[in-house]
TORKE-293316 format. One record per atom (N, C-alpha, C): residue number from 0; atom name; z, x, y. Coordinates in Angstrom, 3 decimals. Each point is the difference from the previous one (the first is absolute). Layout:
N
seq NUM atom CA w Z u X v Y;
...
REM end
This chain:
90
seq 0 atom N w -87.978 u 130.858 v 136.764;
seq 0 atom CA w 0.072 u -0.191 v 1.547;
seq 0 atom C w -1.408 u 0.520 v 0.541;
seq 1 atom N w -0.633 u -0.982 v 0.769;
seq 1 atom CA w -1.361 u 0.487 v 0.546;
seq 1 atom C w 0.239 u 0.094 v 1.505;
seq 2 atom N w -0.688 u 0.908 v 0.494;
seq 2 atom CA w -0.289 u 0.351 v 1.367;
seq 2 atom C w -1.266 u -0.040 v 0.490;
seq 3 atom N w -0.113 u -0.330 v 1.133;
seq 3 atom CA w -1.404 u 0.153 v 0.688;
seq 3 atom C w 0.001 u 1.341 v 0.417;
seq 4 atom N w -1.420 u 0.508 v 0.390;
seq 4 atom CA w -0.132 u 1.426 v 0.342;
seq 4 atom C w 0.499 u 0.118 v 1.424;
seq 5 atom N w 0.163 u -0.999 v 0.933;
seq 5 atom CA w 0.716 u 0.478 v 1.220;
seq 5 atom C w 1.632 u 0.097 v -0.351;
seq 6 atom N w 0.441 u -0.881 v -0.854;
seq 6 atom CA w 1.422 u 0.116 v 0.130;
seq 6 atom C w 0.319 u 1.324 v -0.969;
seq 7 atom N w -0.976 u 0.698 v -0.814;
seq 7 atom CA w 0.104 u 1.248 v -0.475;
seq 7 atom C w -0.067 u 1.034 v 1.031;
seq 8 atom N w -0.684 u -0.148 v 0.886;
seq 8 atom CA w -0.442 u 0.953 v 1.141;
seq 8 atom C w 1.387 u 0.046 v 0.726;
seq 9 atom N w 0.600 u -1.128 v 0.481;
seq 9 atom CA w 1.129 u -0.034 v 0.874;
seq 9 atom C w 1.297 u 0.710 v -0.865;
seq 10 atom N w 0.082 u -0.346 v -1.226;
seq 10 atom CA w 1.128 u 0.550 v -0.834;
seq 10 atom C w -0.175 u 1.411 v -0.244;
seq 11 atom N w -1.285 u 0.559 v -0.318;
seq 11 atom CA w -0.057 u 1.349 v -0.280;
seq 11 atom C w 0.001 u 0.862 v 1.311;
seq 12 atom N w -0.312 u -0.524 v 1.258;
seq 12 atom CA w 0.181 u 0.654 v 1.013;
seq 12 atom C w 1.366 u 0.380 v 0.403;
seq 13 atom N w 0.949 u -1.048 v -0.388;
seq 13 atom CA w 1.412 u 0.136 v 0.443;
seq 13 atom C w 0.853 u 0.810 v -1.063;
seq 14 atom N w -0.677 u 0.188 v -1.225;
seq 14 atom CA w 0.890 u 0.431 v -1.015;
seq 14 atom C w -0.613 u 1.209 v -0.608;
seq 15 atom N w -0.779 u 0.786 v 0.678;
seq 15 atom CA w -0.540 u 1.167 v -0.828;
seq 15 atom C w -0.552 u 0.923 v 1.076;
seq 16 atom N w -0.316 u 1.094 v -0.544;
seq 16 atom CA w -0.623 u 1.174 v 0.997;
seq 16 atom C w -1.163 u 0.654 v -0.773;
seq 17 atom N w -1.050 u 0.424 v 0.643;
seq 17 atom CA w -1.043 u 0.598 v -0.689;
seq 17 atom C w -0.476 u 1.203 v 0.649;
seq 18 atom N w -0.577 u 0.964 v -0.592;
seq 18 atom CA w -0.654 u 1.177 v 0.546;
seq 18 atom C w -0.972 u 0.547 v -0.754;
seq 19 atom N w -1.079 u 0.606 v 0.408;
seq 19 atom CA w -1.108 u 0.509 v -0.799;
seq 19 atom C w 0.217 u 1.124 v -0.680;
seq 20 atom N w -0.623 u 0.322 v -1.195;
seq 20 atom CA w 0.363 u 1.086 v -0.801;
seq 20 atom C w -1.373 u 0.705 v -0.482;
seq 21 atom N w 0.201 u 1.416 v 0.454;
seq 21 atom CA w -1.303 u 0.786 v -0.260;
seq 21 atom C w -0.730 u 0.161 v 1.090;
seq 22 atom N w -1.038 u 0.666 v 0.080;
seq 22 atom CA w -0.920 u 0.114 v 1.096;
seq 22 atom C w -0.783 u -0.964 v 0.425;
seq 23 atom N w -0.107 u -0.448 v 1.376;
seq 23 atom CA w -0.660 u -0.941 v 0.311;
seq 23 atom C w -1.700 u 0.233 v -0.061;
seq 24 atom N w -0.811 u -0.709 v -0.451;
seq 24 atom CA w -1.377 u 0.147 v -0.076;
seq 24 atom C w -0.746 u -1.234 v 0.635;
seq 25 atom N w -0.978 u -0.016 v 0.647;
seq 25 atom CA w -0.733 u -1.114 v 0.648;
seq 25 atom C w -0.772 u -0.409 v -1.186;
seq 26 atom N w -0.411 u 0.514 v -1.110;
seq 26 atom CA w -0.916 u -0.743 v -0.952;
seq 26 atom C w 0.836 u -0.331 v -1.029;
seq 27 atom N w 1.260 u 0.124 v -0.110;
seq 27 atom CA w 0.892 u -0.636 v -1.062;
seq 27 atom C w 1.239 u -0.652 v 0.565;
seq 28 atom N w 0.461 u -1.079 v -0.672;
seq 28 atom CA w 1.228 u -0.723 v 0.228;
seq 28 atom C w 1.210 u 1.034 v -0.148;
seq 29 atom N w 0.929 u -0.099 v 0.608;
seq 29 atom CA w 1.238 u 0.699 v -0.050;
seq 29 atom C w 0.943 u -0.818 v -0.728;
seq 30 atom N w 0.815 u 0.762 v -0.948;
seq 30 atom CA w 0.914 u -0.553 v -0.542;
seq 30 atom C w 1.207 u -0.150 v 0.822;
seq 31 atom N w 0.903 u -1.139 v -0.382;
seq 31 atom CA w 1.008 u -0.201 v 0.833;
seq 31 atom C w 1.329 u -0.167 v -1.059;
seq 32 atom N w 0.947 u 0.739 v 0.416;
seq 32 atom CA w 1.534 u -0.169 v -0.802;
seq 32 atom C w 0.776 u -1.016 v 0.696;
seq 33 atom N w 0.211 u -1.150 v -0.532;
seq 33 atom CA w 0.805 u -1.064 v 0.670;
seq 33 atom C w 1.213 u 0.011 v -0.680;
seq 34 atom N w 1.231 u -0.131 v 0.958;
seq 34 atom CA w 1.476 u -0.071 v -0.729;
seq 34 atom C w 0.434 u -1.267 v 0.608;
seq 35 atom N w 0.768 u -0.904 v -0.891;
seq 35 atom CA w 0.364 u -0.966 v 0.489;
seq 35 atom C w 1.627 u 0.016 v 0.107;
seq 36 atom N w 0.645 u -0.508 v 0.951;
seq 36 atom CA w 1.369 u -0.077 v 0.176;
seq 36 atom C w 0.855 u -0.664 v -1.008;
seq 37 atom N w -0.717 u -1.019 v -0.641;
seq 37 atom CA w 0.796 u -0.836 v -1.022;
seq 37 atom C w -0.963 u -0.052 v -1.267;
seq 38 atom N w 0.797 u 0.135 v -1.155;
seq 38 atom CA w -0.856 u 0.154 v -1.251;
seq 38 atom C w -0.536 u -1.424 v -0.356;
seq 39 atom N w 0.629 u -0.943 v 0.730;
seq 39 atom CA w -0.765 u -1.308 v -0.361;
seq 39 atom C w -1.152 u -0.238 v 0.618;
seq 40 atom N w -0.191 u 0.278 v 1.116;
seq 40 atom CA w -1.256 u 0.081 v 0.654;
seq 40 atom C w -1.038 u 0.855 v -0.561;
seq 41 atom N w 0.204 u 1.169 v -0.727;
seq 41 atom CA w -0.827 u 0.589 v -0.647;
seq 41 atom C w -0.570 u -0.723 v -1.308;
seq 42 atom N w 1.099 u -0.697 v -0.676;
seq 42 atom CA w -0.427 u -0.793 v -1.138;
seq 42 atom C w -0.847 u -1.117 v 0.111;
seq 43 atom N w 0.393 u -0.608 v 1.286;
seq 43 atom CA w -1.041 u -1.045 v 0.353;
seq 43 atom C w -1.258 u 0.231 v 0.313;
seq 44 atom N w -0.264 u 1.255 v 0.787;
seq 44 atom CA w -1.399 u 0.251 v 0.148;
seq 44 atom C w -0.613 u 0.593 v -1.210;
seq 45 atom N w 0.494 u 0.745 v -0.982;
seq 45 atom CA w -0.442 u 0.495 v -1.196;
seq 45 atom C w -0.327 u -1.088 v -0.873;
seq 46 atom N w 0.856 u -1.138 v -0.187;
seq 46 atom CA w -0.382 u -0.999 v -0.701;
seq 46 atom C w -1.078 u -1.244 v 0.426;
seq 47 atom N w -0.338 u 0.206 v 1.212;
seq 47 atom CA w -0.931 u -0.949 v 0.812;
seq 47 atom C w -1.492 u 0.940 v 0.217;
seq 48 atom N w 0.037 u 1.206 v -0.615;
seq 48 atom CA w -1.375 u 0.527 v 0.346;
seq 48 atom C w -1.162 u -0.642 v -0.425;
seq 49 atom N w 0.132 u -0.627 v -0.870;
seq 49 atom CA w -1.149 u -0.614 v -0.713;
seq 49 atom C w -0.589 u -1.072 v 0.954;
seq 50 atom N w 0.914 u -0.832 v 0.839;
seq 50 atom CA w -0.370 u -0.930 v 0.812;
seq 50 atom C w -0.709 u 0.536 v 1.220;
seq 51 atom N w 0.465 u 1.398 v 0.505;
seq 51 atom CA w -0.724 u 0.532 v 1.106;
seq 51 atom C w -1.390 u 0.430 v -0.201;
seq 52 atom N w -0.096 u 0.494 v -1.211;
seq 52 atom CA w -1.455 u 0.477 v -0.450;
seq 52 atom C w -0.987 u -1.321 v -0.207;
seq 53 atom N w 0.672 u -0.927 v -0.548;
seq 53 atom CA w -0.900 u -1.057 v -0.105;
seq 53 atom C w -0.461 u -0.721 v 1.094;
seq 54 atom N w 1.028 u -0.282 v 1.021;
seq 54 atom CA w -0.398 u -0.558 v 1.145;
seq 54 atom C w -0.758 u 0.737 v 1.235;
seq 55 atom N w 0.157 u 1.445 v 0.195;
seq 55 atom CA w -0.700 u 0.636 v 1.103;
seq 55 atom C w -0.896 u 0.851 v -0.552;
seq 56 atom N w -1.413 u 0.060 v 0.085;
seq 56 atom CA w -1.049 u 0.855 v -0.440;
seq 56 atom C w 0.292 u 1.573 v 0.189;
seq 57 atom N w 0.339 u 0.114 v 1.352;
seq 57 atom CA w 0.120 u 1.600 v 0.257;
seq 57 atom C w 1.189 u 0.581 v -0.832;
seq 58 atom N w 0.902 u -0.640 v -0.354;
seq 58 atom CA w 1.229 u 0.560 v -0.865;
seq 58 atom C w -0.358 u 0.153 v -1.459;
seq 59 atom N w -1.127 u -0.251 v -0.558;
seq 59 atom CA w -0.435 u 0.109 v -1.292;
seq 59 atom C w -0.107 u 1.339 v -0.358;
seq 60 atom N w -0.269 u 0.970 v 0.874;
seq 60 atom CA w -0.255 u 1.449 v -0.560;
seq 60 atom C w 1.524 u 0.720 v 0.306;
seq 61 atom N w 0.952 u -0.799 v 0.411;
seq 61 atom CA w 1.289 u 0.776 v 0.429;
seq 61 atom C w 0.805 u 0.083 v -1.185;
seq 62 atom N w 0.429 u 1.150 v -0.579;
seq 62 atom CA w 0.918 u 0.358 v -1.127;
seq 62 atom C w 1.423 u 0.132 v 0.648;
seq 63 atom N w 0.906 u -0.654 v -0.595;
seq 63 atom CA w 1.450 u 0.060 v 0.359;
seq 63 atom C w 0.920 u 0.312 v -1.226;
seq 64 atom N w 0.638 u 1.077 v -0.046;
seq 64 atom CA w 0.836 u 0.430 v -1.008;
seq 64 atom C w 1.249 u 0.467 v 0.342;
seq 65 atom N w 1.184 u -0.211 v -0.690;
seq 65 atom CA w 1.173 u 0.758 v 0.240;
seq 65 atom C w 0.305 u 1.360 v 0.071;
seq 66 atom N w 0.517 u 0.504 v 0.834;
seq 66 atom CA w 0.179 u 1.526 v 0.116;
seq 66 atom C w 1.355 u 0.091 v -0.672;
seq 67 atom N w -0.201 u 0.513 v -1.261;
seq 67 atom CA w 1.163 u 0.365 v -0.868;
seq 67 atom C w 0.433 u 1.386 v -0.337;
seq 68 atom N w 1.109 u 0.438 v 0.183;
seq 68 atom CA w 0.618 u 1.244 v -0.538;
seq 68 atom C w -0.625 u 0.269 v -1.575;
seq 69 atom N w -0.201 u 1.110 v -0.328;
seq 69 atom CA w -0.569 u 0.234 v -1.176;
seq 69 atom C w 0.958 u -0.513 v -1.009;
seq 70 atom N w 1.104 u -0.063 v 0.066;
seq 70 atom CA w 1.226 u -0.455 v -0.980;
seq 70 atom C w -0.329 u -1.538 v 0.041;
seq 71 atom N w -0.100 u -0.517 v 0.945;
seq 71 atom CA w -0.222 u -1.517 v -0.135;
seq 71 atom C w -1.226 u -0.095 v -0.661;
seq 72 atom N w -1.147 u 0.480 v 0.428;
seq 72 atom CA w -1.166 u -0.251 v -0.811;
seq 72 atom C w 0.269 u 0.108 v -1.513;
seq 73 atom N w 0.579 u 1.011 v -0.284;
seq 73 atom CA w 0.157 u 0.258 v -1.620;
seq 73 atom C w 0.866 u -1.169 v -0.520;
seq 74 atom N w 1.130 u -0.407 v 0.794;
seq 74 atom CA w 0.656 u -1.473 v -0.540;
seq 74 atom C w -0.811 u -0.826 v -0.002;
seq 75 atom N w -0.896 u -0.163 v 0.819;
seq 75 atom CA w -0.804 u -1.382 v -0.067;
seq 75 atom C w -0.865 u 0.089 v -1.100;
seq 76 atom N w -0.751 u 1.252 v -0.067;
seq 76 atom CA w -0.905 u 0.151 v -1.199;
seq 76 atom C w 0.830 u -0.346 v -1.391;
seq 77 atom N w 1.338 u 0.691 v -0.270;
seq 77 atom CA w 0.591 u -0.527 v -1.009;
seq 77 atom C w 0.419 u -1.542 v -0.164;
seq 78 atom N w 0.231 u -0.546 v 1.025;
seq 78 atom CA w 0.262 u -1.377 v -0.140;
seq 78 atom C w -1.102 u -0.776 v -0.224;
seq 79 atom N w -1.239 u 0.257 v 0.445;
seq 79 atom CA w -1.351 u -0.630 v -0.306;
seq 79 atom C w -0.104 u 0.197 v -1.340;
seq 80 atom N w -0.034 u 1.267 v -0.858;
seq 80 atom CA w -0.074 u 0.187 v -1.215;
seq 80 atom C w 0.934 u -0.674 v -0.961;
seq 81 atom N w 1.383 u -0.378 v 0.292;
seq 81 atom CA w 0.948 u -0.488 v -0.851;
seq 81 atom C w -0.425 u -1.569 v 0.208;
seq 82 atom N w -0.375 u -0.510 v 1.169;
seq 82 atom CA w -0.448 u -1.411 v -0.078;
seq 82 atom C w -1.238 u -0.279 v -0.801;
seq 83 atom N w -0.995 u 1.002 v -0.123;
seq 83 atom CA w -1.199 u -0.300 v -0.698;
seq 83 atom C w 0.403 u 0.131 v -1.339;
seq 84 atom N w 0.714 u 0.781 v -0.455;
seq 84 atom CA w 0.420 u 0.163 v -1.634;
seq 84 atom C w 0.727 u -1.334 v -0.215;
seq 85 atom N w 0.881 u -0.589 v 0.953;
seq 85 atom CA w 1.012 u -1.133 v -0.308;
seq 85 atom C w -1.127 u -1.031 v -0.051;
seq 86 atom N w -1.098 u -0.231 v 0.888;
seq 86 atom CA w -0.660 u -0.971 v -0.103;
seq 86 atom C w -0.866 u 0.073 v -1.496;
seq 87 atom N w -0.443 u 1.097 v -0.227;
seq 87 atom CA w -0.742 u 0.164 v -1.090;
seq 87 atom C w 0.805 u -0.342 v -1.327;
seq 88 atom N w 1.319 u 0.271 v 0.013;
seq 88 atom CA w 0.714 u -0.132 v -1.092;
seq 88 atom C w 0.663 u -1.414 v -0.336;
seq 89 atom N w -0.324 u -0.995 v 0.989;
seq 89 atom CA w 0.397 u -1.439 v -0.051;
seq 89 atom C w -0.685 u -0.746 v -1.043;
REM end
């Protein structure tokens, strides 16, 4: 499912909230924590990040990563390792 940047903007503004994290400094960009009201919207954004970076020059330096609980990070790490092992053993 492909979206234009303007449709992303409209959807994101309606379905999320964002706030700055850490101290504000004029010399550095501030980190933002964005929460989505719907998991589907989060998944859509995360799966289309490559399109955003390729289309708009100013977003090439932007890093977006999920904010996971430590237990969730460990679960993802284990699943990734299991998938790698399954792929190697094919």
